[in-house]
MMTF fields as JSON, N, C-alpha, C and O atoms, coordinates in Angstrom:
{
  "mmtfVersion": "1.0.0",
  "mmtfProducer": "UNKNOWN",
  "numBonds": 295,
  "numAtoms": 296,
  "numGroups": 74,
  "numChains": 1,
  "numModels": 1,
  "chainsPerModel": [1],
  "groupsPerChain": [74],
  "chainIdList": ["A"],
  "bondAtomList": [4, 2, 8, 6, 12, 10, 16, 14, 20, 18, 24, 22, 28, 26, 32, 30, 36, 34, 40, 38, 44, 42, 48, 46, 52, 50, 56, 54, 60, 58, 64, 62, 68, 66, 72, 70, 76, 74, 80, 78, 84, 82, 88, 86, 92, 90, 96, 94, 100, 98, 104, 102, 108, 106, 112, 110, 116, 114, 120, 118, 124, 122, 128, 126, 132, 130, 136, 134, 140, 138, 144, 142, 148, 146, 152, 150, 156, 154, 160, 158, 164, 162, 168, 166, 172, 170, 176, 174, 180, 178, 184, 182, 188, 186, 192, 190, 196, 194, 200, 198, 204, 202, 208, 206, 212, 210, 216, 214, 220, 218, 224, 222, 228, 226, 232, 230, 236, 234, 240, 238, 244, 242, 248, 246, 252, 250, 256, 254, 260, 258, 264, 262, 268, 266, 272, 270, 276, 274, 280, 278, 284, 282, 288, 286, 292, 290],
  "bondOrderList": [1, 1, 1, 1, 1, 1, 1, 1, 1, 1, 1, 1, 1, 1, 1, 1, 1, 1, 1, 1, 1, 1, 1, 1, 1, 1, 1, 1, 1, 1, 1, 1, 1, 1, 1, 1, 1, 1, 1, 1, 1, 1, 1, 1, 1, 1, 1, 1, 1, 1, 1, 1, 1, 1, 1, 1, 1, 1, 1, 1, 1, 1, 1, 1, 1, 1, 1, 1, 1, 1, 1, 1, 1],
  "groupList": [{"groupName": "UNK", "atomNameList": ["N", "CA", "C", "O"], "elementList": ["N", "C", "C", "O"], "formalChargeList": [0, 0, 0, 0], "bondAtomList": [1, 0, 2, 1, 3, 2], "bondOrderList": [1, 1, 2], "singleLetterCode": "X", "chemCompType": "L-PEPTIDE LINKING"}],
  "groupTypeList": [0, 0, 0, 0, 0, 0, 0, 0, 0, 0, 0, 0, 0, 0, 0, 0, 0, 0, 0, 0, 0, 0, 0, 0, 0, 0, 0, 0, 0, 0, 0, 0, 0, 0, 0, 0, 0, 0, 0, 0, 0, 0, 0, 0, 0, 0, 0, 0, 0, 0, 0, 0, 0, 0, 0, 0, 0, 0, 0, 0, 0, 0, 0, 0, 0, 0, 0, 0, 0, 0, 0, 0, 0, 0],
  "groupIdList": [1, 2, 3, 4, 5, 6, 7, 8, 9, 10, 11, 12, 13, 14, 15, 16, 17, 18, 19, 20, 21, 22, 23, 24, 25, 26, 27, 28, 29, 30, 31, 32, 33, 34, 35, 36, 37, 38, 39, 40, 41, 42, 43, 44, 45, 46, 47, 48, 49, 50, 51, 52, 53, 54, 55, 56, 57, 58, 59, 60, 61, 62, 63, 64, 65, 66, 67, 68, 69, 70, 71, 72, 73, 74],
  "secStructList": [7, 7, 7, 7, 7, 1, 1, 7, 7, 7, 7, 7, 6, 6, 7, 7, 7, 7, 7, 7, 7, 7, 7, 1, 7, 7, 7, 7, 2, 2, 2, 2, 2, 2, 2, 1, 1, 1, 7, 7, 7, 1, 6, 6, 6, 6, 6, 6, 6, 6, 1, 1, 7, 7, 6, 2, 2, 2, 2, 2, 2, 2, 2, 2, 2, 2, 2, 2, 2, 2, 2, 2, 7, 7],
  "xCoordList": [83.422, 83.472, 81.837, 81.699, 81.5, 79.471, 79.805, 80.825, 79.349, 78.974, 77.16, 76.426, 76.391, 75.796, 75.557, 76.432, 74.585, 73.874, 73.059, 72.134, 73.383, 73.172, 72.02, 70.883, 72.519, 72.623, 71.585, 72.054, 71.022, 71.069, 71.239, 71.211, 71.664, 72.481, 73.045, 73.221, 73.156, 74.465, 75.674, 76.584, 75.814, 77.78, 78.117, 77.238, 79.483, 80.605, 81.104, 81.939, 81.71, 83.462, 84.501, 84.484, 85.449, 86.61, 86.217, 86.702, 84.568, 83.992, 84.232, 83.215, 84.97, 84.892, 84.258, 83.465, 84.801, 84.393, 84.044, 83.571, 84.127, 84.244, 84.011, 82.994, 84.143, 84.553, 84.332, 84.954, 82.732, 83.981, 82.412, 81.205, 83.578, 83.421, 81.656, 81.159, 81.425, 80.74, 80.961, 80.95, 81.385, 81.876, 80.995, 81.512, 79.396, 78.482, 78.72, 79.724, 77.65, 77.594, 77.726, 77.768, 77.884, 78.44, 76.696, 76.512, 75.949, 74.802, 75.179, 75.9, 75.017, 75.021, 74.118, 73.097, 74.553, 73.28, 72.847, 71.775, 73.296, 72.849, 72.213, 71.263, 72.731, 72.127, 69.878, 68.74, 70.853, 69.563, 68.494, 67.301, 68.863, 68.103, 67.721, 66.925, 68.088, 67.971, 67.145, 66.706, 66.71, 66.351, 64.804, 63.752, 64.876, 63.513, 62.487, 62.572, 61.655, 59.899, 60.097, 59.475, 60.993, 61.458, 61.067, 60.813, 60.998, 61.543, 62.627, 63.607, 62.736, 64.212, 64.368, 63.267, 65.53, 65.268, 65.259, 64.601, 65.707, 65.112, 66.747, 66.977, 67.527, 69.373, 70.084, 71.174, 68.925, 69.046, 68.089, 68.372, 67.263, 67.111, 67.384, 66.949, 68.042, 68.477, 70.284, 70.856, 70.805, 71.895, 71.498, 72.355, 69.933, 69.088, 69.081, 69.004, 69.201, 68.331, 69.479, 69.507, 70.613, 71.785, 72.357, 72.769, 72.271, 73.681, 72.2, 71.079, 72.97, 73.302, 71.461, 71.906, 70.135, 69.768, 69.11, 69.475, 67.987, 67.092, 65.724, 64.767, 65.82, 64.005, 62.509, 61.526, 63.273, 61.523, 62.21, 61.607, 63.374, 64.092, 63.039, 61.966, 63.614, 64.155, 63.063, 63.058, 61.795, 60.494, 59.969, 59.554, 60.009, 59.224, 60.22, 59.832, 61.229, 61.712, 61.017, 60.208, 61.023, 60.295, 58.663, 58.113, 57.938, 56.362, 56.989, 56.927, 57.603, 57.405, 57.682, 56.858, 58.343, 59.226, 57.642, 57.056, 56.88, 55.965, 54.941, 54.639, 54.488, 53.989, 54.201, 53.869, 55.087, 56.027, 55.622, 55.224, 55.65, 55.593, 54.417, 54.241, 53.423, 51.963, 51.212, 49.991, 51.533, 51.077, 51.811, 51.362, 52.76, 53.555, 52.613, 51.704, 52.313, 50.924, 49.972, 49.376, 49.832, 47.678, 48.207, 47.7],
  "yCoordList": [71.836, 73.072, 74.013, 74.144, 74.178, 74.245, 75.592, 76.219, 75.888, 77.04, 77.523, 76.743, 78.687, 79.264, 80.068, 80.929, 80.113, 81.434, 82.16, 81.757, 83.151, 84.757, 85.156, 85.555, 84.978, 85.845, 85.578, 84.446, 85.645, 84.281, 85.368, 86.47, 84.235, 85.079, 83.73, 82.52, 84.397, 84.384, 84.06, 84.889, 82.996, 83.495, 82.102, 81.249, 81.964, 81.503, 81.38, 81.948, 80.65, 80.479, 81.216, 81.909, 81.736, 82.768, 84.032, 85.026, 84.029, 85.814, 86.306, 86.858, 86.329, 87.19, 85.854, 85.186, 85.398, 85.171, 85.53, 84.534, 86.508, 85.907, 85.008, 84.382, 84.89, 83.68, 84.037, 84.949, 84.77, 85.76, 84.375, 84.193, 83.953, 83.225, 83.408, 84.501, 83.142, 83.584, 83.408, 82.249, 84.671, 84.495, 84.581, 84.504, 84.78, 84.212, 82.734, 82.028, 82.487, 81.619, 80.847, 81.308, 79.342, 78.191, 77.357, 76.998, 77.169, 76.294, 74.945, 75.228, 72.914, 72.451, 72.189, 72.417, 70.955, 69.534, 68.709, 68.129, 68.575, 67.748, 68.265, 67.828, 69.236, 70.572, 70.566, 70.395, 70.955, 71.868, 70.236, 70.528, 68.352, 67.637, 67.533, 66.628, 68.343, 67.407, 68.357, 68.148, 69.357, 70.586, 70.686, 71.055, 70.321, 70.173, 69.807, 69.016, 70.499, 70.81, 71.344, 72.284, 70.657, 71.706, 72.495, 72.709, 73.187, 74.604, 75.292, 74.628, 76.397, 76.666, 77.621, 77.927, 78.226, 78.885, 80.348, 80.286, 81.547, 82.844, 82.602, 82.405, 82.661, 82.168, 81.414, 81.535, 80.438, 79.939, 80.327, 80.338, 80.538, 81.44, 82.584, 82.782, 83.133, 84.474, 84.331, 85.265, 83.059, 82.169, 81.541, 81.549, 80.753, 80.656, 80.82, 80.184, 82.374, 83.461, 84.601, 85.085, 84.735, 85.23, 84.416, 84.934, 83.208, 82.37, 82.796, 83.284, 82.306, 82.168, 80.541, 79.435, 80.529, 79.283, 79.771, 80.562, 78.857, 78.574, 78.777, 78.266, 79.822, 80.935, 80.294, 80.686, 78.873, 78.204, 77.739, 77.944, 77.181, 77.677, 78.808, 78.704, 79.691, 80.788, 81.762, 82.759, 81.151, 81.707, 81.105, 81.805, 79.336, 78.363, 79.207, 79.233, 79.672, 80.181, 81.09, 81.033, 82.555, 83.599, 83.369, 83.963, 82.86, 82.363, 81.691, 82.541, 80.522, 80.093, 81.489, 81.307, 82.591, 82.693, 83.855, 83.843, 84.713, 85.11, 84.599, 85.018, 83.536, 82.897, 82.17, 80.997, 83.235, 82.389, 83.954, 84.035, 84.819, 86.422, 86.138, 86.573, 85.633, 86.724, 85.516, 85.364, 85.205, 84.189, 84.565, 84.496, 84.887, 85.417, 86.317, 86.163, 87.632, 89.286, 88.375, 88.427, 87.332, 86.493, 86.897, 86.854],
  "zCoordList": [86.891, 87.49, 86.391, 85.175, 86.825, 86.869, 85.686, 85.972, 84.913, 83.883, 84.087, 83.479, 84.851, 84.249, 82.981, 82.891, 81.832, 81.503, 82.227, 82.933, 82.058, 82.866, 81.761, 82.013, 80.683, 79.884, 78.284, 78.163, 77.558, 76.336, 76.196, 76.744, 74.272, 73.533, 72.05, 72.19, 71.042, 70.182, 70.452, 70.446, 70.684, 70.692, 69.565, 69.44, 68.757, 68.21, 68.008, 68.713, 66.979, 66.987, 67.493, 66.476, 68.175, 68.226, 68.482, 67.941, 70.023, 70.473, 71.754, 72.174, 72.391, 73.72, 74.295, 73.631, 76.007, 76.871, 78.44, 78.986, 79.204, 80.517, 81.605, 81.307, 81.949, 83.684, 83.774, 83.229, 84.707, 86.444, 87.693, 87.851, 88.082, 89.392, 89.876, 89.604, 90.054, 92.081, 92.89, 93.304, 93.813, 95.004, 96.612, 97.727, 96.244, 96.82, 97.795, 97.699, 98.655, 99.649, 99.004, 97.863, 99.011, 97.728, 97.946, 99.109, 97.331, 97.151, 96.576, 95.619, 96.696, 95.963, 95.835, 96.484, 93.84, 93.752, 94.821, 94.647, 95.619, 97.191, 98.046, 98.694, 98.075, 99.476, 98.974, 99.412, 97.601, 97.174, 96.692, 96.607, 96.334, 96.948, 97.852, 98.107, 98.664, 100.266, 100.591, 101.722, 100.095, 101.087, 100.053, 100.576, 98.635, 97.682, 98.792, 99.731, 98.451, 99.222, 100.65, 101.145, 101.202, 103.501, 102.887, 101.702, 104.235, 104.559, 104.809, 105.149, 104.742, 104.245, 105.487, 105.943, 106.222, 107.041, 106.392, 105.354, 106.599, 106.827, 106.147, 104.954, 106.986, 106.298, 105.278, 104.719, 105.206, 103.428, 102.158, 100.96, 102.604, 102.044, 101.081, 99.946, 101.675, 101.754, 100.984, 100.423, 101.16, 100.622, 99.42, 98.537, 99.038, 97.739, 97.124, 96.073, 97.512, 96.182, 95.335, 94.204, 96.918, 96.641, 95.279, 94.24, 95.553, 94.437, 93.24, 93.383, 92.167, 90.516, 90.483, 90.177, 90.702, 90.726, 89.139, 88.27, 89.307, 88.537, 88.392, 88.974, 87.295, 87.881, 88.755, 89.386, 88.187, 88.516, 90.087, 91.14, 90.022, 91.852, 92.357, 92.951, 91.986, 92.653, 92.824, 93.546, 91.759, 91.935, 93.214, 94.137, 93.256, 94.678, 96.171, 97.339, 95.754, 97.451, 97.563, 98.489, 96.508, 96.761, 96.624, 97.553, 95.972, 96.871, 98.071, 98.959, 98.592, 99.72, 100.799, 101.695, 101.072, 101.805, 101.506, 102.589, 100.554, 100.768, 101.787, 102.905, 101.04, 102.338, 103.219, 103.391, 104.147, 105.25, 105.691, 106.853, 105.172, 105.475, 105.743, 106.881, 105.358, 105.394, 106.248, 106.191, 106.543, 107.652, 108.957, 110.101, 108.643, 110.683, 110.454, 111.269, 109.339, 109.84, 110.292, 111.368, 109.202, 110.279, 111.127, 112.248]
}
């Protein structure tokens, strides 16, 4: 099982913790590694951005999507 902290804060022994499994489309680590630096299809961009991914990867994908959209409108 993989966990991701979505909101920072302090935790200590005995505090209640909620596990909320992500129910959307999965993006596996091997898939991320294989697509790193490559152009993602609009469908894959949407799937990656819907998943709880690292903020730096999210910024890269959002930046690539903006660049792609600006080239199409030019």
